[in-house]
C-alpha positions in Angstrom: -41.9 -7.0 17.8 -44.2 -6.9 20.8 -42.9 -8.7 23.8 -46.3 -9.3 25.3 -47.6 -11.2 22.3 -46.2 -14.7 22.7 -47.6 -16.7 19.8 -46.1 -19.5 17.7 -47.0 -20.5 14.2 -46.2 -24.0 12.8 -46.8 -24.8 9.2 -46.1 -27.3 6.4 -47.2 -28.1 2.9 -49.4 -31.1 2.2 -49.9 -32.9 -1.1 -52.8 -35.1 -2.0 -55.1 -33.3 0.3 -58.8 -32.8 -0.6 -60.0 -29.3 -1.4 -63.3 -27.6 -0.9 -65.7 -28.3 -3.7 -66.9 -26.2 -6.7 -66.3 -22.5 -6.6 -64.7 -22.8 -3.1 -61.8 -25.0 -4.4 -59.3 -22.2 -4.1 -60.7 -20.6 -0.9 -58.7 -20.3 2.2 -60.1 -22.2 5.2 -59.5 -20.9 8.7 -60.9 -22.5 11.8 -60.5 -22.1 15.5 -59.0 -24.9 17.6 -58.2 -25.5 21.2 -55.7 -22.7 22.1 -55.5 -21.0 18.7 -56.5 -21.3 15.0 -55.6 -23.3 11.9 -55.2 -22.2 8.3 -55.4 -24.1 5.0 -54.3 -22.2 2.0 -54.5 -23.9 -1.5 -51.3 -23.3 -3.4 -50.8 -23.0 -7.2 -49.0 -26.4 -7.6 -51.8 -28.4 -6.0 -50.3 -28.5 -2.5 -52.0 -27.0 0.5 -50.2 -24.8 3.1 -51.5 -25.8 6.6 -50.6 -23.9 9.7 -51.4 -23.7 13.4 -51.1 -20.5 15.4 -51.2 -21.0 19.2 -49.9 -19.5 22.4 -46.5 -20.6 23.5 -47.9 -21.6 26.8 -50.1 -24.2 25.1 -47.0 -26.1 23.9 -45.6 -29.1 25.8 -42.6 -28.6 27.9 -39.3 -29.9 26.6 -40.3 -29.1 23.0 -38.1 -30.6 20.3 -38.7 -31.5 16.7 -40.5 -34.7 17.5 -42.9 -33.3 20.1 -43.5 -30.1 18.0 -44.5 -32.3 15.1 -46.7 -34.5 17.3 -48.4 -31.4 18.7 -49.0 -30.0 15.2 -50.4 -33.3 13.8 -52.6 -33.9 16.8 -54.1 -30.4 16.5 -54.9 -31.1 12.8 -56.4 -34.5 13.6 -58.6 -33.0 16.3 -60.0 -30.4 14.0 -62.8 -32.0 12.0 -63.0 -29.0 9.7 -59.3 -29.5 8.7 -58.9 -33.3 9.0 -61.7 -33.9 6.6 -59.5 -32.5 3.8 -56.1 -33.6 5.1 -56.7 -37.3 5.9 -56.1 -38.4 2.3 -52.9 -36.3 2.0 -49.4 -36.4 3.3 -47.0 -33.8 4.6 -44.6 -32.9 1.8 -42.3 -30.4 3.6 -40.6 -30.2 6.9 -42.5 -28.5 9.7 -41.5 -24.9 9.9 -42.3 -22.4 12.6 -42.0 -18.7 13.5 -42.7 -16.9 16.7 -43.3 -13.4 18.1 -44.2 -11.7 14.8 -46.5 -9.1 16.4 -45.4 -5.5 16.1 -46.7 -1.9 16.3 -45.5 1.3 14.8 -44.4 4.1 16.9 -46.3 6.8 15.0 -49.9 6.0 13.8 -50.7 9.4 12.3 -49.5 12.7 11.0 -50.9 15.7 9.1 -53.4 14.3 6.6 -52.8 10.6 7.3 -53.7 7.8 9.7 -52.7 4.1 9.9 -55.4 1.8 11.1 -55.7 -2.0 11.6 -52.7 -4.1 10.6 -51.0 -1.1 9.0 -50.4 0.3 12.5 -49.7 -2.9 14.3 -50.1 -6.6 13.8 -51.3 -8.8 16.6 -53.2 -11.8 15.1 -55.9 -11.5 12.4 -58.3 -14.1 13.8 -58.0 -14.2 17.6 -60.1 -11.7 19.4 -57.3 -9.3 20.3 -56.4 -8.8 16.7 -59.9 -8.3 15.6 -60.6 -6.0 18.5 -57.5 -3.9 17.7 -58.3 -3.6 14.0 -62.0 -2.7 14.6 -61.4 -0.2 17.4 -58.6 1.5 15.5 -61.0 2.1 12.7 -63.6 3.6 15.1 -60.9 5.9 16.5 -59.8 6.9 13.0 -63.4 7.8 12.2 -63.6 10.1 15.2 -60.3 11.8 14.4 -61.2 12.2 10.7 -64.7 13.6 11.5 -63.3 16.2 13.9 -60.5 17.1 11.6 -62.8 17.6 8.6 -65.4 19.4 10.7 -62.9 22.0 11.9 -59.4 22.0 10.4 -58.0 23.7 13.5 -58.9 20.5 15.4 -56.7 18.2 13.3 -53.6 18.3 15.6 -55.8 17.6 18.7 -57.7 14.8 16.8 -54.4 13.2 15.7 -53.0 13.3 19.2 -56.3 11.7 20.5 -56.0 9.0 17.8 -52.3 8.3 18.6 -52.7 8.2 22.4 -56.0 6.2 22.2 -54.4 3.7 19.8 -51.3 3.3 22.0 -53.6 2.6 25.0 -55.7 0.2 23.0 -52.6 -1.8 22.0 -51.1 -1.8 25.5 -54.4 -3.2 26.9 -54.2 -6.3 24.6 
C-alpha cells in the first residue's frame, strides 16, 4: 500500500444495460471523466460491472451511503460514453468501494530478473501516473538488460541503476 496514492473505486453491477454492438459486444469500455475514469466490463451472466475511480479529494465532505451513491450515479449520467449504455438498465447490486490499493515492491530486480510495470508496483492503469510508471520502468529495464547483456560484469551495476531509478520514479508520482 502506498500512502501517497489516495484513490477510491466505487462499483456495482447493472442488468438490462445495452452493450456495444457486433464484435465489440464483450469489449471492456474505459473512459475518462471529471476527476478520474469509469469502467464498464461485460460479465458472463449478461450483467455489466461499472466502476468509477477517482481521487478521494473529489468526493463530497460528509460522505455516507446516500451521498456516495449520488456521486457515483451523477458521474455515470454525466459521461455520455457510459450513460448511452446504462440508461436502459438498472443497478442490480449494492454499491461497493475500495480505497488505497496502490503498492510497490521493495525489490524490483535480482540476478537474471527484473520486474516492470504493474509487476513492480500498481498505481492506476489509466491515469497518467500509472501509464508513466509502467512505460518508464520498461525503458529503464531495457537500459539495464542491454548493459547486462553487453558486458556480464555490468549486471550488478545495471540492476542497482534499475532499482534506484525505479524507486525514484515511483516516489516522484
